[in-house]
N, C-alpha and C positions, 0 to 999 in steps of 0.2 A: 774709775771703777773697773773691776775685773770680775767676770762671771766665773763661778765655780759650780761644781756639781757634787751633791751629797747623796750617795747611794742609800737606798732604803735597807734597813736591817731585817725586814720581813723575809726576804728570800733565804738569808742565812739561818734565821730561826726555823723556817720551814724545813730546810734540809736537815738541820740538827734534830728536829722533832721526828722526822722520818726515820733517822737512824735509831733513835730511842724506841720508837714504836716497833720497828722491825726487830730490834734486838730483844724486845720483851716478848714478841709473839713467835719468832722463828729462830732457829739455831744459827749461831755464828762460831762454829767449832773448827771449821776448816777454812783454808785460804779462799777457796772458790765461793764460800758462803758470803764473802764480803763484796763480791762482784755485783750481785743483784742490787743491794741497797746503794752501792756506790753509783751505779748507772741510774737508778731511780732518783737519787738525790740530785744528780746533775740535771736531769730533765726537770725535776720540780723546781730547782733553783732558777733555771732558765725561764720557766713559765711564770714564776712569781716575780722575776726581774722585769718581765714584760708588763705584768699587771701592776707592779709597784716600782716604777722606774726611779723613784727618789725625787729630789727637788733641786732646782737651780737657784742660786743666790748670788748676790753681789757683795763684794768686799771692797773696802776703800784701799786704794793703792796710793800712798803718798807721792805727790809729784815732786820731781827734782826742782829745787829753787832755781830761778832764772838769774838771780842777782839783781833783778829790777823789782823793787819793793811794791810799786803800784801794780805791776803786771802779776806778781805772785798773789797779791790780795784779790785781784780780779779773777784769777784762775780758781782761787779758793772759793770765792762767792759763786762762781759758775758751777763748780763741782757740787757745792751744797744745794744749789738750785736744781740741778739735774736729779740729785738724790731725793729731794723733797717731792719733785714731780713724780718720781717713780713710786714713792711711798703713797702718795695720794691716789695714784693710778690703781694701786692694789686694793684700795678701799672702795673704788667706784665700780659698779657692776654693769652700767649701761655700756653696751658694746661699741657704739659709735664714739662715745666720749673716751673710752679706753683706747680706741684706735687713734683719736686725735692727740691724746696725751703721749702715746708712743711716738708720734711724729714730732711733738714738741720736745720730748726728751732728746731725740736724735738730732734735731736742728740746733737746739741749745748747746749740746755737746760739740757739734761741729763749729758753732760760732766761737766758742772759747778755745777750741783747738786751733782754729785759724789765727786768733789773736795771739795765742801762745807762740805760734810759729813766726808771726810777724808782729812784733810789739808795737810797731808804728801805727797799727790799726786800732790800738786801744782807745784813743779818744772817740772813735766812731761808734763805740758801743756803750758809752757812758749812760745815755738815756735808757737804753735797753736794760743795762745792768742795774741802774738805780731806781727805775720806775716800772718798765713794762714787765720784766720777769718777776720781781717781788709782788707786784699788784696782781698778776695772773695767779700766782701761788696763793695769795690771800683769798681771792675769789673762789678758787678751787677748795680751799680749806672751809670756806663758808658753805659751799655746796655739800661737802661731806658732812658737816655739822647738821645742816638741814635734812639731809637724807637719813642720817642716823637718828634724828629726833623722833621719827615716826609720825610727825604732824602732817595732816592732810588738808590744812586750810588753804584757801585760795591764794593767800599772800605767800605761803611757803612754796606752793606749786609754781606761782608766777616768778618768784625769785630764782628757783632752780631752773626754770625754762629760760630765763633771761641769761643766766650764766652759761647754760648749755648752748644757747643760740649764738653767743658772742665768741665761742671757741673757734669757729671758722675764720672769723676776722683776726683773732689772735694768731692762729696758725699761719695765715697769709702774711701778717706783719712780721712774725719771726722769720719766715722764709725770705721776705724782702730784706730783712737785716742781713741774713747770710749772703744773699745775692749781692747786696751792696758791698760787702767785704771783698768778695771775689771780683767785683767790677773794679774796685780800687786797686786790687792786685794786678789785674790784667792791664789797667792803664799804666801802672808802674813798669810792667814787663814790656809793654809796647813802646813806652818812652825810652827805656834802656836799650831796646833793640834798635830804635831809630837813631839814638846817639851813636851806637856802635857802627851802624851802617854809614852815618855821616862821616865819622872819623876815618873809616876805611876808604870812603870815596875821596876825602880830602888828601889822603896819603897815596892815592892811586892804586890801592890794593884791589879794588873791584875791577878797575880797568885791566889789571894784570890777570885777574881771574878770567875776564872775558876774552883776553888775548890768547891765554892758554887753551880755553875752551874752543875758540875759533880755530886755532892751530891744530888741535886734536881732531876736530871735525874735518878740516881740510886734508890732514894726513890720512884719515880713514877713507875719505872719498877717493884720494889718489890711489890708495891700496886697492880699493874696489875696482877702479877703472883699469889699473895696471894688471890686476889679477885676471 
């Protein structure tokens, strides 16, 4: 997804209306006559731009295929999941739930970005992708339906409260999934670093580095004492 901005047309219409009104009421016969409405229209356009800043919106940016069919399908599902969370978030007015959904969008996007960058992590998010994410979306859809129904029965209020109450647990679970992916990556990095270090030790390269470092320190000390 890519965020874009659409400017409001109201400032432009306001500036145009000012020119029409000024031309109808005051003379525009000489060059300097145009300076006053020009200056006023710039000020009016600026003020209206502050009052009506336009809207931000998201557009779908097709992802480049990775060549891995399973990975591409997972990325597609992830993008659709994030988009659906964003759509539901717009329909929910409760501030705390909106904040929670903002966090869920961000974490979900990071999870699939991490898997896209490291395809070997894909098996670790199967349950998240096939159950946790779609089930969370279905429950949020139910919340929106109940909220839009206008019903005030105890059963409706209880169901909405139950869904709202479980979002903290869902958020923690999503964060745990993201942390688990990074833990797996750090384990791979540490293992690779350990193998590299062992190979350098086996070939005596670390000893050579130590010898050079010791020699450099000795030379520096000799120069200090001789100086």
